[in-house]
C-alpha positions in Angstrom: -37.4 37.8 52.6 -36.6 39.0 55.7 -35.7 42.6 55.4 -36.9 45.2 53.2 -34.8 45.9 49.8 -31.7 48.1 49.9 -30.8 49.9 46.7 -27.2 50.4 46.3 -26.0 54.0 47.0 -23.6 55.0 44.1 -23.2 58.7 44.4 -23.8 60.7 41.0 -22.5 64.6 41.5 -24.9 66.8 39.7 -23.6 70.3 39.4 -26.2 73.1 38.6 -25.8 77.1 39.0 -22.4 76.5 41.5 -24.6 74.0 44.0 -23.4 70.2 43.6 -25.8 67.8 45.2 -25.4 64.1 45.1 -27.7 61.5 43.6 -27.3 58.2 45.1 -29.6 56.7 43.2 -29.3 58.0 40.0 -28.3 54.7 38.5 -31.7 53.2 38.3 -32.3 55.2 35.4 -30.3 52.7 33.6 -33.0 50.2 32.5 -30.9 47.9 30.4 -28.8 47.4 33.4 -29.6 44.0 35.1 -29.0 45.5 38.5 -32.1 48.2 38.2 -34.4 45.3 36.8 -33.3 43.3 39.8 -33.9 46.2 42.5 -37.4 46.7 41.1 -38.3 42.6 41.2 -37.1 43.0 44.7 -39.2 45.6 45.6 -42.0 43.7 44.1 -41.2 40.8 46.0 -41.3 42.8 49.4 -44.5 44.7 48.7 -45.9 41.0 48.2 -44.7 39.8 51.3 -45.4 42.4 52.9 -49.1 42.7 51.8 -50.0 38.9 51.6 -52.1 38.8 54.3 -54.5 41.1 52.8 -54.9 38.9 50.0 -58.3 37.6 50.8 -59.4 41.1 51.7 -58.0 42.1 48.1 -60.6 39.2 46.6 -63.0 40.6 48.3 -62.9 44.0 47.4 -62.2 42.6 43.6 -65.7 40.6 43.8 -67.6 43.5 45.3 -66.5 46.0 42.7 -67.0 43.5 40.0 -70.4 42.6 41.5 -71.2 46.8 41.1 -70.0 46.2 37.2 -72.5 45.6 34.7 -70.5 42.9 32.6 -73.1 42.7 30.0 -73.4 46.0 29.0 -73.6 48.4 26.0 -73.3 52.2 25.8 -76.2 54.5 24.4 -75.9 54.0 20.5 -75.3 57.5 18.7 -76.8 57.3 15.0 -74.5 59.0 12.6 -76.4 59.3 9.2 -78.0 55.7 8.6 -75.7 54.0 11.4 -75.9 53.5 14.6 -72.4 53.2 16.5 -72.2 51.8 20.4 -69.5 50.0 22.3 -70.6 46.8 24.0 -69.0 44.8 27.0 -69.6 41.1 27.2 -69.3 39.1 30.6 -65.9 37.7 31.5 -63.9 39.6 28.7 -61.7 42.5 29.5 -62.3 45.0 26.8 -65.1 46.4 25.0 -66.3 45.6 21.4 -67.0 48.2 18.8 -70.0 47.8 16.9 -72.7 49.2 14.9 -76.4 48.7 13.5 -77.4 49.6 10.1 -80.8 51.1 9.8 -82.3 50.7 12.6 -81.5 50.1 16.6 -83.0 46.3 15.8 -80.8 45.8 12.9 -78.4 42.7 13.0 -75.3 43.5 14.8 -71.8 44.2 13.1 -68.5 43.9 14.8 -66.3 46.6 13.5 -63.2 45.7 16.6 -62.9 43.4 18.8 -60.6 44.5 21.3 -60.2 41.4 23.2 -59.1 40.0 19.9 -56.4 42.6 19.8 -55.2 42.2 23.3 -54.5 38.1 22.7 -51.2 37.5 23.6 -50.7 40.9 25.3 -50.9 42.2 28.9 -51.9 45.7 27.9 -53.4 46.5 24.8 -55.0 50.3 24.5 -57.2 51.5 21.3 -55.3 55.4 20.6 -57.0 56.6 17.6 -60.5 55.5 16.4 -62.5 57.0 13.3 -65.0 55.9 10.7 -64.6 57.4 7.3 -67.6 59.7 6.1 -69.1 57.2 4.1 -68.8 54.2 6.7 -67.2 52.2 4.6 -63.6 52.2 6.5 -62.4 52.2 9.7 -59.0 53.6 10.7 -57.4 52.8 14.3 -54.6 52.7 16.2 -53.4 50.1 18.8 -50.9 50.6 21.9 -49.6 47.1 23.4 -47.1 47.9 26.0 -48.2 51.1 27.5 -45.3 53.6 25.8 -48.6 55.4 24.1 -46.6 54.3 20.7 -49.3 53.5 18.6 -49.8 51.3 15.3 -52.5 52.5 12.8 -54.5 49.9 10.9 -57.3 50.2 8.3 -60.1 48.0 8.1 -62.3 47.9 4.9 -65.7 47.2 6.3 -67.0 46.2 3.2 -65.7 42.7 3.3 -64.0 42.9 6.9 -60.1 42.7 5.7 -57.6 44.7 6.8 -55.6 47.2 3.9 -52.0 45.8 3.8 -50.3 48.7 5.1 -49.7 49.5 8.8 -47.9 52.8 10.3 -45.8 52.5 13.0 -45.0 55.2 15.8 -48.3 57.4 15.5 -50.0 58.9 18.2 -53.4 57.9 19.5 -55.1 60.2 22.4 -54.8 58.4 25.4 -58.3 59.7 26.3 -60.8 60.7 23.6 -59.6 58.4 20.7 -58.3 61.2 18.6 -55.5 61.6 16.6 -56.5 60.7 13.0 -58.8 62.6 10.9 -60.3 61.4 7.2 -60.9 63.8 4.5 -64.0 63.9 2.5 -62.9 61.4 -0.4 -63.0 58.7 2.0 -59.2 57.8 0.7 -57.2 60.4 2.5 -56.1 59.9 6.2 -54.4 62.9 8.0 -52.2 61.4 11.2 -49.2 62.1 13.5 -46.1 61.0 14.1 -44.0 60.7 17.0 -40.4 62.4 17.4 -37.5 60.4 19.0 -39.0 62.2 22.3 -42.0 60.8 21.4 -43.6 64.2 21.1 -46.2 64.2 18.3 -44.6 66.5 16.2 -44.9 65.7 12.4 -48.6 65.4 10.3 -48.4 63.4 7.5 -51.5 62.6 5.1 -51.9 59.1 3.8 -53.2 57.6 0.5 -55.4 54.1 1.0 -53.5 51.8 -0.8 -49.9 53.4 -1.0 -47.0 52.5 1.1 -47.0 54.7 4.4 -43.1 55.1 3.6 -44.5 57.6 0.9 -46.7 59.4 2.7 -46.2 63.4 2.3 -44.9 65.4 5.5 -47.4 68.2 5.5 -46.0 70.0 8.5 -43.0 69.4 10.9 -43.6 71.2 14.1 -40.3 71.8 15.0 -40.3 73.6 18.1 -39.9 71.1 20.7 -42.3 73.1 23.2 -45.4 72.0 21.0 -47.0 69.1 20.5 -49.1 68.8 17.3 -52.2 67.1 16.8 -55.1 66.5 14.2 -58.7 66.3 14.1 -62.0 67.2 11.9 -64.3 69.8 12.8 -67.5 69.2 14.1 -68.9 70.4 10.8 -66.8 67.8 8.9 -65.6 70.6 7.0 -62.3 71.4 8.0 -59.3 69.2 9.0 -57.7 71.1 11.6 -54.0 70.9 12.5 -53.5 71.9 16.3 -49.7 73.2 17.7 -49.8 73.6 21.0 -47.6 74.9 23.9 -48.9 75.3 27.8 -49.5 79.3 26.9 -49.7 79.3 23.5 -51.6 77.9 20.3 -51.4 77.6 16.4 -54.0 76.2 14.0 -54.0 75.7 10.7 -56.9 74.5 8.5 -57.8 72.5 5.4 -60.9 72.0 3.6 -62.2 68.5 3.9 -63.2 68.4 0.5 -59.4 69.4 -0.8 -57.0 67.0 0.7 -54.4 67.6 -1.8 -54.1 71.2 -1.0 -52.1 73.1 1.6 -53.1 74.0 4.9 -53.6 77.2 5.7 -52.7 78.8 8.9 -55.0 80.2 10.9 -53.2 82.9 13.2 -49.5 82.7 13.7 -48.5 81.8 17.3 -47.9 84.9 19.5 -46.4 84.0 22.8 -49.3 83.9 25.5 -51.9 84.1 23.1 -54.1 80.7 23.9 -57.0 80.4 21.2 -59.0 77.3 20.2 -61.5 77.2 17.2 -64.7 76.0 15.7 -66.6 76.1 12.4 -69.7 77.4 11.8 -70.9 78.3 8.3 -69.1 81.0 6.8 -67.2 81.7 9.9 -65.1 80.2 12.5 -65.9 80.7 16.4 -62.7 81.4 18.2 -62.0 80.9 21.8 -59.5 83.0 23.5 -57.5 84.4 26.3 -56.7 87.7 24.9 -57.1 90.6 27.2 -59.6 87.7 28.7 -57.9 85.4 31.5 -61.4 83.5 31.7 -61.9 83.6 27.9 -63.8 85.3 25.2 -65.6 84.4 22.4 -65.0 85.6 19.0 -66.1 85.1 15.5 -64.4 85.9 12.2 -65.0 85.0 8.3 -63.1 82.0 6.5 -61.4 84.2 4.3 -60.0 86.5 6.8 -58.7 84.4 10.0 -56.1 86.6 11.5 -56.6 88.2 14.8 -57.3 91.8 13.4 -60.0 90.6 12.2 -61.8 89.0 15.1 -64.7 90.0 16.3 -66.1 89.8 20.0 -69.7 88.1 20.8 -69.2 86.9 23.9 -66.9 89.3 26.3 -64.7 88.2 29.5 -66.6 87.6 32.4 -64.7 87.7 35.9 -66.9 84.9 37.6 -67.3 82.5 34.6 -64.4 80.6 32.7 -65.6 79.2 29.0 -64.1 75.7 29.0 -65.0 74.6 25.6 -67.5 75.4 22.3 -69.6 73.1 20.6 -71.1 74.6 17.3 -74.2 73.0 16.2 -75.8 74.0 12.7 -78.5 76.1 14.7 -77.3 76.5 17.8 -74.3 77.5 20.3 -73.3 75.5 22.9 -70.4 77.0 25.4 -69.2 74.4 28.7 -68.2 76.6 31.6 -67.4 76.9 35.2 -68.6 79.2 37.7 -68.7 78.8 41.4 -66.6 75.8 41.1 -68.9 73.8 39.0 -69.7 72.8 35.3 -72.8 74.9 33.3 -73.8 74.7 30.2 -74.9 78.0 28.3 -77.0 77.6 25.1 -77.7 80.5 22.6 -78.5 80.9 18.7 -75.4 80.6 16.6 -74.9 84.5 17.5 -73.8 83.9 21.2 -76.9 86.4 22.2 -80.0 85.2 21.5 -82.6 82.8 23.3 -79.7 82.3 25.8 -80.6 79.8 28.2 -78.4 77.5 30.4 -79.2 73.4 31.1 -80.7 73.0 35.0 -78.8 70.5 36.9 -81.1 68.4 39.6 -78.0 68.3 42.4 -76.4 71.2 44.0 -73.0 69.4 43.2 -72.3 67.3 40.0 -70.7 67.3 37.3 -71.1 66.8 33.5 -69.0 65.9 30.2 -70.2 66.5 26.7 -70.3 63.2 24.7 -69.3 63.1 20.8 -72.4 64.7 19.1 -71.2 63.8 15.7 -74.5 65.1 14.2 -73.9 68.9 13.0 -77.5 69.5 12.6 -79.1 68.0 15.6 -81.2 69.7 17.5 -80.0 67.2 20.5 -77.0 68.1 22.8 -75.8 64.9 24.7 -73.8 64.6 27.7 -72.7 62.4 30.4 -73.9 63.4 34.2 -73.2 62.3 37.5 -72.5 62.7 41.0 -70.6 61.6 44.1 -73.8 59.8 44.5 -75.9 59.3 41.3 -74.4 57.0 39.0 -73.3 58.1 35.1 -76.2 58.8 33.6 -76.2 60.1 29.5 -78.6 62.6 29.2 -80.3 64.2 25.8 -81.1 67.3 26.1 -83.4 69.0 23.4 -82.1 72.0 22.9 -85.3 73.4 21.4 -87.8 72.9 24.2 -85.5 72.2 27.1 -86.8 68.5 27.9 -84.4 66.1 29.6 -84.6 63.0 28.2 -82.7 59.9 30.1 -81.1 57.9 28.1 -79.4 55.5 30.5 -77.8 55.4 34.1 -74.9 53.0 35.0 -76.7 49.9 36.6 -75.1 48.5 40.0 -76.2 45.0 39.9 -75.1 44.1 43.5 -77.7 46.9 44.6 -77.0 50.5 45.3 -79.5 52.9 47.2 -78.3 56.8 47.0 -80.5 57.9 49.7 -77.9 56.4 52.4 -74.9 58.4 51.2 -74.4 62.3 52.1 -72.5 64.5 49.6 -72.0 68.0 50.2 -69.6 71.0 50.2 -67.1 72.5 52.6 -64.3 74.9 52.5 -60.5 75.1 54.0 -58.8 77.8 54.4 -55.4 78.4 52.9 -52.5 79.8 54.5 -53.0 83.0 52.6 -56.7 83.2 53.6 -57.9 81.7 49.9 -60.7 79.5 50.5 -60.8 75.9 48.8 -63.5 74.0 48.1 -63.7 69.9 49.2 -66.2 67.8 47.6 -66.9 64.9 50.4 -69.0 61.7 50.2 -69.7 59.4 53.3 -72.8 57.3 54.7 -75.5 59.2 56.6 -75.6 59.3 60.2 -71.6 59.9 60.3 -70.2 60.5 63.8 -68.0 63.8 63.9 -65.5 62.2 66.5 -62.4 62.0 64.6 -62.5 58.2 64.3 -63.1 58.0 60.9 -60.9 56.6 58.3 -60.7 59.2 55.3 -59.3 59.6 52.0 -58.3 63.0 50.4 -57.5 63.0 46.9 -55.9 65.6 44.6 -54.4 66.7 41.5 -53.9 70.3 40.9 -51.9 70.8 37.9 -52.4 71.7 34.2 -55.4 73.4 34.5 -57.3 69.9 35.0 -59.9 70.0 37.5 -61.1 66.8 39.4 -64.8 67.1 39.2 -67.1 65.5 42.0 -68.3 62.4 39.5 -69.4 58.7 40.5 -67.1 56.1 41.2 -68.8 52.6 41.9 -65.5 51.2 43.4 -65.2 54.0 45.9 -68.6 52.3 47.7 -66.3 49.6 48.9 -64.3 52.1 51.1 -67.4 54.7 52.3 -69.6 51.5 53.0 -67.0 50.8 55.5 -66.8 54.0 57.1 -64.5 55.7 55.0 -65.2 59.6 54.6 -63.9 60.0 50.7 -62.7 63.9 50.2 -61.6 65.6 46.7 -59.5 69.0 47.5 -60.1 71.3 44.4 -56.8 73.0 44.8 -55.2 75.5 42.9 -53.5 74.7 40.0 -56.8 72.9 38.6 -59.6 75.0 37.0 -62.5 74.7 39.0 -62.8 78.3 40.3 -61.9 79.8 36.9 -58.6 80.5 35.4 -56.9 82.4 37.9 -57.2 79.4 40.5 -54.7 78.1 37.8 -52.6 80.9 37.3 -52.3 80.9 41.0 -50.9 77.2 41.2 -48.5 77.0 38.7 -44.6 78.3 38.0 -43.5 80.5 40.6 -46.9 79.9 42.7 -46.9 75.9 42.8 -46.6 75.6 46.0 -50.2 77.3 46.8 -51.0 73.8 45.3 -49.6 72.0 48.3 -50.3 74.0 50.7 -53.5 74.0 49.9 -53.5 70.3 50.0 -52.4 70.7 53.5 -55.1 73.1 54.4 -57.9 70.5 53.0 -56.6 68.0 55.3 -56.0 70.1 58.5 -59.8 71.2 57.8 -61.0 67.2 57.9 -59.0 66.8 61.3 -60.1 70.0 63.0 -63.6 69.5 61.7 -63.8 66.3 63.7 -64.0 63.6 60.4 -60.9 62.2 60.9 -57.0 62.4 62.7 -53.7 61.7 61.3 -53.5 58.3 62.0 -56.9 57.9 60.1 -56.3 60.2 57.0 -54.8 58.8 54.0 -54.1 61.4 51.3 -53.8 59.9 47.4 -52.6 61.5 44.1 -51.8 60.4 40.3 -48.9 61.3 37.8 -48.6 65.2 39.0 -51.2 64.5 41.7 -48.1 61.9 42.8 -46.2 65.0 43.0 -49.0 66.9 45.2 -48.9 64.1 47.6 -45.1 64.0 47.6 -44.9 67.7 48.0 -47.3 67.4 51.1 -45.6 64.0 52.7 -42.1 66.0 52.9 -43.9 69.2 53.8 -46.0 68.0 56.5 -44.8 64.2 57.0 -46.4 64.4 60.6 -50.4 64.9 59.3 -50.9 61.8 57.5 -51.6 58.2 58.5 -50.8 56.6 54.8 -50.1 57.8 51.0 -50.8 56.7 48.0 -48.3 57.5 45.2 -49.2 56.6 41.8 -46.9 57.0 39.1 -45.9 60.1 40.7 -43.7 62.8 39.7 -41.4 62.7 42.4 -37.8 64.2 40.7 -38.9 67.3 39.3 -35.2 69.1 38.9 -33.6 66.1 37.4 -36.6 65.4 34.8 -36.8 69.1 34.1 -33.0 69.5 33.5 -33.2 66.8 30.8 -34.9 68.0 27.6 -34.4 64.5 26.2 -37.3 62.8 28.5 -41.0 62.9 26.6 -42.6 66.2 27.9 -40.4 67.5 29.7 -39.5 71.1 27.2 -43.6 71.2 26.7 -43.9 71.8 30.6 -41.4 74.6 30.9 -44.5 76.8 31.3 -46.3 74.6 34.0 -43.0 74.6 36.3 -40.2 76.4 34.9 -37.0 75.8 33.3 -34.5 74.8 36.1 -31.6 76.3 33.9 -33.2 79.7 35.2 -31.9 80.1 38.8 -35.0 81.8 40.2 -37.1 78.4 38.6 -34.4 76.2 39.5 -34.4 77.6 43.3 -38.2 77.4 43.8 -38.5 74.1 42.1 -35.8 72.6 44.3 -37.7 74.1 47.5 -40.7 71.3 46.9 -39.2 68.5 44.8 -40.3 65.6 46.7 -37.0 63.8 45.7 -35.1 66.7 47.0 -36.9 67.2 50.6 -36.7 64.2 52.0 -34.8 63.9 55.0 -34.1 61.9 58.6 -37.6 62.2 59.9 -40.6 59.7 61.0 -42.8 58.8 57.6 -46.4 57.3 57.5 -47.3 54.2 55.4 -46.8 55.2 52.1 -47.6 53.0 48.6 -45.7 54.0 45.5 -46.4 52.5 41.9 -44.6 52.8 38.8 -45.2 51.5 35.4 -42.0 49.9 33.5 -43.0 51.5 29.8 -44.2 54.6 31.0 -43.4 57.8 29.0 -44.8 60.4 31.2 -43.5 59.7 34.5 -40.3 57.2 33.9 -40.2 54.6 36.4 -37.1 55.6 38.1 -39.0 58.7 39.9 -41.1 56.8 42.1 -38.0 54.0 42.2 -35.5 56.3 43.4 -38.0 58.2 45.5 -39.0 54.9 47.0 -35.2 53.5 47.8 -34.5 57.4 49.1 -37.3 57.2 51.5 -36.6 54.1 53.0 -33.3 55.0 53.5 -33.9 57.8 55.5 -37.1 56.9 57.3 -36.2 56.8 61.2 -39.7 55.0 61.9 -39.8 51.6 61.6 -43.8 51.2 62.3 -44.6 52.2 58.7 -44.1 50.7 55.6 -42.8 51.9 52.2 -43.8 50.0 49.1 -42.8 50.2 45.8 -45.2 48.0 43.4 -44.1 48.2 39.5 -46.4 46.8 36.6 -43.7 45.7 34.4 -46.1 45.5 31.2 -48.1 48.8 31.2 -47.4 52.1 31.3 -48.7 55.6 32.8 -52.5 54.5 32.8 -51.6 51.4 34.4 -53.5 48.0 33.8 -55.8 48.4 30.3 -58.4 45.2 31.3 -61.2 46.5 33.0 -60.8 43.6 35.4 -57.3 44.3 35.7 -58.2 48.0 36.9 -60.2 46.5 39.3 -57.5 44.1 40.9 -55.3 47.2 40.7 -58.0 49.4 42.7 -58.7 46.6 44.8 -54.9 46.2 45.8 -55.0 50.0 46.8 -57.9 49.8 48.8 -56.7 46.5 51.0 -53.8 48.7 51.7 -55.7 51.5 53.1 -57.8 49.6 55.0 -54.9 47.4 56.3 -53.2 50.8 57.4 -55.7 52.8 58.5 -59.3 50.7 59.8 -62.5 50.6 59.3 -65.3 52.5 61.2 -68.0 49.7 60.6 
């Protein structure tokens, strides 16, 4: 191919609020149009041609990353009753095996599910929901075979290894937590959620084993398109919980897990702006709520009187501390909090005040994540801990005596010495004077002469925080002299709920100017210079780097925008697109002119102009239900048409067999990372 592909222009007028704009690439939404796939494939052919000279580097990077991977590995077993549950990876296999042992960790292994077998004949395979029945005799799990996030639910009899005949299609399976189904305590009734036409989890059903799923009763339909519906089981195992969630409003329903045929009871009716989550404990429920509490406070209410007027405060609002999550144990109450940009664990007796203490952490900059902790009566809190220099470590914390026990730390088979690297936190200053934290990782002895290739990563949406955790693949950049930085920008919750509120809706531009301030800080502090500086973001983080790119195309040497949300106005104006309606409270509804004007002021697709742009690598997933493939495709086509300089690349890489999360297999995923890193090294160079 002698030149880059050119997408034909087919002017499509769009009129909103008496303004007409012409979208020349609107036609790329036509997935069934042969010209669309032809264009996507021509872009893919072009990017392969333009990156062909990096194939050897890609392979080198892949082998480095693979060598840091413990290919034969097992998770730390979790004991539930008399069983020990864990996952295991085998060398040269893409996916884990889900296993258990009975009675003792020395007992013979029982493989409950082999994801490699599930993946046979498919280039993508994701296990969605995964749940063992209370009596340990059955497994319910769901599978997404193409990245569309539409799951098929299966039930396996663990006493004989056979699957029950019923299969339930179009179900929800959580992308991150393997949730989405809940067993009743009779071991025969299974609660699950189905998707509607826009792929919104919206309908709650109960399935009785052995029955035809077509006859499953519909228990609740969440008809409001701005809400998603989820189902889970309480940590106490006493309740089935149905959870309707909009961006700023929650509503829960409860059902005793011993009474699967009973009706769900409404816990507290939805009130616009009232957010709450619940956790069962004995004769009460704990309630985490934002009512008169921006950073949330903790309440308690009796099982028989769950409405708001009966809630009693046990931990008041604290302006400097965000309550993220509740974990109730039989004898303890655990709160997961954020303070001063770091996560912390608060432990007390169930009253929330007695025997109050905090878990000590060994590093000044770190992160952790709660593990499952299925055992309600346990005196041990399990969590995973890491930092930018410390590999993931599974910790069992004895709640009674405060003893910290390392159960396992991820090994780096090819060798790794954390003392060779520096991890620190600095602050950039935003245009309005706000101090923005930046987490940094680099090799010790770094020269602050502006010649270090640097990758600045960010997200900044939905209140989701990007915490400074370990990533072994990242060493392939840092060992070559790269500085790796995370901008903890507004729109996340790193610094509390106000941090989130000041980076959404009509304050969304703060997210982008914060990120630009982080980039400028890295340059002014001598870490790097514009030709050596790359930015990267994924999904809403792709919007972040797209907006930063259109605001300051002169500031960066390279950009990686992975499955990026680029076409903000068109997407948010189309309620038939998955996720659109629930996200009005994140971005605004463009039917309102005030929000339309504000959103179009930063929408990357609408703000491209004729100027010089840096190198940019854009990725898309053909089956992506969250950010449709046409958003990155349209952005690439328009950017290439308007770009005035010929010395930089615009590359579009489409995964034709996956969705939002990219490759599902662990080796395939590393190959995607190696491709991105090779692009950065090729465009920015190395220090060493």
